[in-house]
C-alpha positions in Angstrom: -27.4 -38.5 -3.4 -27.5 -35.4 -5.6 -27.9 -31.7 -4.8 -27.2 -28.7 -6.9 -27.5 -24.9 -6.4 -30.1 -23.4 -8.7 -30.0 -19.9 -7.4 -27.9 -17.8 -5.0 -27.4 -14.1 -4.1 -24.7 -12.0 -5.8 -21.3 -11.9 -4.0 -22.1 -8.4 -2.6 -25.7 -7.8 -1.6 -27.9 -5.7 0.8 -29.3 -7.4 3.9 -32.8 -6.0 3.5 -33.3 -7.5 0.0 -34.3 -11.1 -0.5 -31.1 -13.2 -0.2 -32.4 -16.4 -1.9 -30.7 -19.8 -2.3 -32.3 -22.5 -4.4 -31.4 -26.2 -4.4 -32.6 -29.2 -6.4 -32.3 -32.6 -4.7 -33.2 -36.2 -5.5 -35.1 -36.6 -2.2 -37.1 -33.4 -2.4 -35.6 -32.1 0.9 -32.6 -29.8 1.4 -30.9 -28.4 4.5 -28.6 -25.5 4.9 -26.3 -24.1 7.6 -25.6 -20.4 7.6 -22.1 -19.5 8.7 -21.5 -15.9 9.7 -17.9 -14.8 10.3 -16.9 -18.4 10.5 -19.6 -19.5 13.0 -22.7 -21.6 12.3 -25.6 -19.4 13.4 -28.6 -21.2 11.9 -29.7 -24.6 10.4 -32.8 -24.6 8.2 -34.6 -27.5 6.4 -36.9 -27.0 3.5 -39.0 -29.2 1.2 -39.1 -28.6 -2.5 -41.8 -26.4 -3.9 -44.1 -27.2 -6.9 -41.3 -26.1 -9.2 -39.1 -28.8 -7.8 -36.7 -26.5 -5.9 -36.1 -25.9 -2.2 -35.9 -22.1 -1.7 -34.3 -20.4 1.4 -34.3 -16.7 2.2 -31.4 -16.1 4.6 -31.9 -12.3 4.8 -33.6 -12.3 8.3 -30.7 -14.4 9.6 -28.1 -12.0 8.2 -30.0 -8.9 9.5 -29.7 -10.1 13.1 -25.9 -9.9 12.8 -25.8 -6.4 11.5 -25.9 -3.1 13.4 -25.4 0.6 12.9 -22.0 2.0 13.7 -22.6 3.2 17.2 -19.3 2.4 18.8 -16.0 4.3 18.6 -17.5 7.8 17.8 -17.3 7.4 14.0 -18.7 10.9 13.5 -15.5 12.5 15.0 -12.8 10.5 13.4 -9.8 12.7 12.3 -8.7 10.6 9.4 -9.9 7.1 8.5 -11.7 4.4 10.4 -12.9 0.8 10.0 -16.5 -0.4 10.2 -18.2 -2.1 13.1 -21.3 -4.1 12.0 -22.0 -2.4 8.6 -20.9 -5.4 6.6 -20.5 -9.1 7.4 -19.0 -12.1 5.6 -21.0 -15.3 5.4 -21.5 -18.5 3.4 -24.1 -21.2 3.2 -23.3 -24.9 3.6 -25.9 -27.1 1.9 -26.9 -30.8 1.9 -29.5 -33.1 0.6 -31.5 -34.7 3.4 -31.8 -38.5 3.2 -33.9 -40.2 5.9 -31.7 -42.1 8.4 -28.4 -40.6 7.2 -26.2 -37.8 8.5 -26.3 -34.8 6.1 -23.1 -34.4 4.0 -22.6 -30.6 3.5 -21.1 -28.8 0.6 -19.5 -25.4 1.0 -21.0 -22.5 -0.8 -19.1 -19.4 -2.0 -18.1 -16.7 0.5 -20.6 -13.8 0.3 -20.7 -10.2 1.7 -23.8 -8.5 2.9 -24.2 -4.8 3.7 -26.6 -3.3 6.3 -28.8 -1.6 3.6 -31.9 -1.7 1.6 -33.1 -1.0 -2.0 -36.3 -0.8 -4.0 -38.7 -3.7 -3.3 -38.3 -4.9 -6.9 -34.6 -5.5 -6.5 -33.4 -9.1 -5.9 -29.7 -8.3 -6.1 -27.9 -5.1 -5.4 -26.4 -3.2 -8.3 -23.3 -2.0 -6.5 -21.4 -1.0 -9.7 -21.6 2.8 -9.0 -19.8 2.2 -5.7 -17.2 -0.6 -6.6 -16.6 -0.9 -10.3 -13.9 -2.8 -12.2 -10.3 -2.1 -13.1 -8.5 -2.4 -16.4 -5.0 -3.7 -16.1 -2.5 -1.6 -18.1 1.2 -2.7 -18.3 4.0 -0.3 -18.3 7.7 -0.6 -18.8 8.6 -0.4 -15.2 8.0 -3.2 -12.6 4.3 -3.1 -11.5 1.2 -1.9 -13.2 -1.0 1.2 -13.3 -4.7 0.3 -13.4 -7.3 2.4 -15.1 -9.9 2.7 -12.4 -13.4 4.1 -13.0 -14.3 6.8 -10.4 -16.8 5.5 -7.9 -19.4 7.1 -5.6 -19.1 7.2 -1.8 -21.9 5.2 -0.1 -24.4 8.0 -0.1 -27.2 9.3 -2.4 -26.5 13.0 -1.6 -27.0 14.6 -5.0 -24.8 17.7 -5.0 -21.7 19.4 -3.6 -21.8 19.7 0.2 -22.3 22.8 2.2 -20.7 22.8 5.6 -19.9 25.2 8.5 -16.9 25.5 10.6 -17.0 23.1 13.5 -19.3 20.5 11.8 -18.5 16.8 11.7 -19.0 14.7 8.6 -17.8 11.3 7.4 -18.0 9.6 4.0 -17.9 5.8 3.6 -16.3 3.8 0.8 -15.3 0.3 -0.3 -11.8 -0.3 0.9 -11.4 -3.5 -1.0 -12.1 -4.8 -4.4 -11.5 -8.5 -4.8 -11.2 -10.8 -7.9 -9.5 -8.3 -10.1 -6.5 -9.3 -12.1 -4.7 -6.1 -11.0 -2.1 -6.4 -8.2 -3.8 -6.1 -4.9 -2.0 -3.0 -3.8 -3.2 -0.9 -6.7 -6.9 -1.6 -6.9 -7.7 -0.3 -3.4 -8.0 3.3 -2.2 -4.4 4.1 -1.2 -4.2 7.9 -0.5 -6.5 10.6 0.9 -5.9 14.0 -0.7 -7.4 17.3 0.6 -7.1 20.4 -1.5 -8.1 23.8 0.0 -9.1 26.8 -2.2 -9.7 30.5 -1.4 -12.6 32.7 -2.4 -10.9 33.4 -5.7 -10.8 29.7 -6.5 -7.0 29.5 -6.2 -5.4 26.5 -4.5 -4.1 27.5 -1.0 -2.6 24.3 0.2 -2.7 20.5 -0.2 -2.7 17.8 2.5 -2.5 14.1 2.2 -1.9 10.8 3.9 -1.9 7.1 3.1 -4.7 4.8 4.1 -3.1 2.4 6.5 -3.0 1.3 10.1 -1.0 4.5 10.8 -4.0 6.6 9.8 -6.6 4.4 11.3 -7.7 1.8 8.6 -5.8 -1.4 7.8 -4.9 -3.9 6.8 -2.1 -1.9 5.1 0.5 -1.2 7.8 2.0 1.9 6.3 2.5 3.6 3.0 5.0 1.0 1.8 3.1 -2.1 2.7 2.2 -3.8 -0.6 0.6 -6.8 0.9 -0.6 -9.4 0.3 -3.4 -8.4 2.7 -6.0 -10.3 4.7 -9.1 -8.2 5.1 -11.5 -8.5 7.9 -15.2 -7.7 7.4 -14.7 -4.4 9.3 -12.0 -3.4 6.9 -14.0 -3.9 3.7 -15.9 -0.6 4.2 -14.0 2.3 5.5 -14.9 5.8 6.7 -13.0 9.0 6.2 -13.4 12.2 8.3 -14.1 15.0 5.9 -16.0 17.7 8.0 -14.4 20.9 9.0 -14.3 19.7 12.6 -12.7 16.4 11.5 -10.1 18.1 9.4 -9.3 20.6 12.1 -8.7 17.9 14.7 -6.2 16.3 12.3 -4.5 19.5 11.5 -5.7 19.3 7.9 -7.9 22.5 7.7 -6.5 25.8 6.3 -8.0 28.9 8.1 -8.5 30.7 4.8 -10.3 27.9 3.0 -13.7 28.4 1.6 -13.9 25.3 -0.5 -12.1 22.0 -0.4 -12.1 18.6 -2.2 -11.6 15.2 -0.7 -10.1 12.7 -3.2 -9.2 9.0 -2.7 -6.5 7.8 -5.1 -5.1 4.4 -5.9 -1.3 3.8 -6.0 0.5 4.3 -9.3 2.3 1.0 -9.5 4.3 2.1 -12.6 5.8 5.1 -10.7 6.3 3.1 -7.5 8.0 0.3 -9.5 10.5 2.8 -10.9 11.2 4.8 -7.8 10.9 2.2 -5.1 9.6 2.7 -1.5 8.3 6.0 -0.3 11.0 7.4 1.9 8.7 9.6 4.0 5.0 8.7 4.6 4.3 12.3 5.7 5.9 14.0 2.7 3.1 15.6 0.7 5.1 15.9 -2.5 6.4 12.3 -2.4 2.9 10.9 -1.8 1.5 13.0 -4.7 4.1 11.5 -7.0 2.8 8.1 -6.2 -0.9 8.9 -6.9 -2.6 6.6 -9.3 -6.3 7.0 -10.4 -9.1 8.9 -8.8 -11.3 6.4 -7.0 -13.7 8.6 -4.9 -14.1 12.4 -4.8 -16.4 15.0 -3.0 -16.4 18.8 -2.8 -17.3 20.8 0.3 -18.2 24.5 0.3 -17.7 26.3 3.7 -20.6 28.7 4.2 -21.5 30.4 7.5 -25.1 31.0 6.7 -26.6 33.8 8.7 -29.3 32.5 11.0 -30.8 33.8 14.3 -31.2 30.2 15.4 -28.7 27.6 16.6 -27.8 25.2 13.8 -28.5 21.6 14.7 -26.5 18.8 13.1 -28.0 15.3 12.6 -26.1 12.1 11.9 -28.3 9.3 10.6 -28.1 5.8 9.1 -28.6 6.0 5.3 -29.8 3.5 2.7 -26.5 1.7 2.7 -26.1 1.3 6.5 -23.5 4.1 6.9 -23.7 7.7 8.1 -25.1 10.7 6.3 -25.4 14.2 7.8 -27.7 17.2 7.6 -27.9 20.6 9.4 -31.2 22.2 10.3 -30.4 26.0 10.6 -33.8 27.7 10.6 -36.3 27.9 13.5 -35.3 25.0 15.9 -37.4 24.7 19.1 -36.4 22.9 22.2 -39.2 21.6 24.4 -39.4 19.7 27.8 -42.5 17.7 28.6 -42.9 16.5 32.2 -45.1 13.7 33.4 -45.5 13.7 37.2 -46.7 11.1 39.6 -48.2 12.8 42.7 -49.6 11.6 46.0 -51.5 13.3 48.8 -49.6 13.5 52.1 -51.5 13.8 55.3 -50.6 17.0 57.1 -49.4 17.2 60.7 -46.7 15.8 62.9 -48.4 12.5 63.7 -45.2 10.8 64.9 -44.2 13.5 67.4 -45.1 13.8 71.1 -47.1 16.9 70.3 -49.2 17.3 67.2 -48.8 20.4 65.1 -49.2 21.5 61.6 -45.8 22.8 60.1 -46.0 26.1 58.3 -44.2 24.5 55.3 -46.5 21.5 55.3 -47.8 20.4 52.0 -50.5 18.0 50.9 -49.6 17.1 47.3 -46.1 15.9 46.7 -44.4 14.6 43.5 -43.3 11.0 43.9 -41.6 10.8 40.5 -41.1 12.8 37.2 -40.7 11.5 33.7 -39.1 14.3 31.6 -39.0 14.0 27.8 -36.9 16.4 25.7 -37.9 17.1 22.2 -36.8 19.3 19.3 -38.7 20.6 16.3 -36.1 21.3 13.5 -36.6 23.3 10.3 -34.5 23.3 7.1 -33.6 26.2 4.9 -35.0 26.5 1.4 -33.8 23.5 -0.7 -33.7 21.9 -4.1 -35.8 19.1 -5.4 -32.8 16.7 -5.4 -31.8 17.4 -1.8 -35.5 17.2 -0.7 -35.8 13.7 -2.3 -32.6 12.6 -0.6 -33.8 13.9 2.8 -36.4 11.1 2.8 -33.7 8.8 4.0 -33.5 10.8 7.2 -37.2 10.6 7.8 -37.1 6.8 7.4 -33.8 6.2 9.2 -34.0 3.9 12.3 -30.9 5.5 14.0 -30.1 9.2 14.4 -27.8 11.3 16.6 -28.1 15.0 17.2 -25.0 17.2 17.9 -26.0 19.7 20.6 -24.0 21.4 23.3 -20.8 19.7 22.2 -21.9 16.1 22.2 -23.9 13.6 20.2 -27.3 12.7 21.7 -29.2 9.6 20.5 -32.7 10.5 19.3 -35.7 9.0 17.6 -37.8 10.6 14.9 -41.4 11.2 16.0 -42.6 12.7 12.7 -45.0 10.2 11.2 -45.1 11.6 7.6 -42.7 12.7 5.0 -44.3 14.9 2.4 -42.7 15.1 -1.0 -42.1 18.7 -2.0 -40.9 20.2 -5.3 -40.3 23.6 -6.7 -42.9 23.1 -9.4 -45.6 22.2 -6.8 -44.5 24.1 -3.7 -42.4 27.0 -5.1 -39.9 27.7 -2.3 -40.2 25.1 0.4 -38.8 23.8 3.7 -39.0 20.6 5.7 -39.8 20.3 9.4 -39.0 17.3 11.6 -39.8 16.4 15.2 -37.3 14.3 17.2 -37.2 13.1 20.8 -34.2 12.4 22.9 -33.8 8.6 23.4 -32.8 9.0 27.1 -35.1 10.9 29.5 -33.6 13.5 31.8 -33.3 12.4 35.4 -34.5 14.5 38.4 -35.0 13.9 42.1 -38.3 13.2 43.9 -40.2 16.1 45.4 
């Protein structure tokens, strides 16, 4: 018997790309078992094609085990939070099929797949902008300080963020980078830093905390836990609360702030090696001393844009299977559509000893009502770059609307996204129609 892998997906890939395995065999027939999170979920057999290879696309199998983050209220997290269904770990077991014999399986490499999509031309996801490499640099002290290239949060939003007071926002990031030569505790995001600035651009205050079980995202137990760590799939992608409402709930928002930055740092192993454990995981100055390299960074400008309409905040699943946010602050119209089922009731007291016609008698009655709530939302004027990014909202399969103090599940009913640019449209806006996922309940008539 002889079987060999001729093709396989990259270690990290998106679920909505082809995830292709190829095998050459001596019998012309290969069989695989797909193992997701340690459990066999599918067994597939395939004959070789004219090119002499048995090809398998496991993407549909993987997609069925992924889901948007709908549990745990990720939008309102005060600090950091693990994933639930945005990424899974899997591997393929493969065997050559010999008639009359039990297949002997070989173990493929462990892979990771994210609940996202890319251009139809892509076969493997180029994730280097989101999780790049580390250069190991020795220093005289025990430990090492890695030179880490700054990475992007898992979003395509093109500019600095504009946000109001009381708005929720999260950003998602890779919490783990494996197979680097650098010590484990230095090549992961280790600290969250928040700097607040006033209208003159001066630094008002600085808050920070370590990424650990204490703040909501493991496997690091506290600021002095250097591992080694065992990551679950839910811990490979993390979410950090960065909206004004998130920061306020965590006590990390300064009342005079008009601008703030969110930065995720690694640990400076050189400094830590010289000075030993951090004595106080809540001491801002001591945590700052242990900062390593910038890994992720975003800037938020607090603007209370004047509008006669109630701003409506949407949370939606973006290209990478995590949450993005947008506020519609122009003319937003709420509508209620009612569909009624009526019947004709015969007038009169036919069951009484004496027949009469009551003065409040009515012929037509409502047996049931189906009430659908909808919103038509409008944006402010925007740039070409933000307009292009907003297409991800129009195509998103999962959105939530923040209204009256709670998140409401909705579906988009707008059928068409129209590309708009300043060159073509001058000043332009976008309008979107959404419908509440759950109908309002009323009694019978």
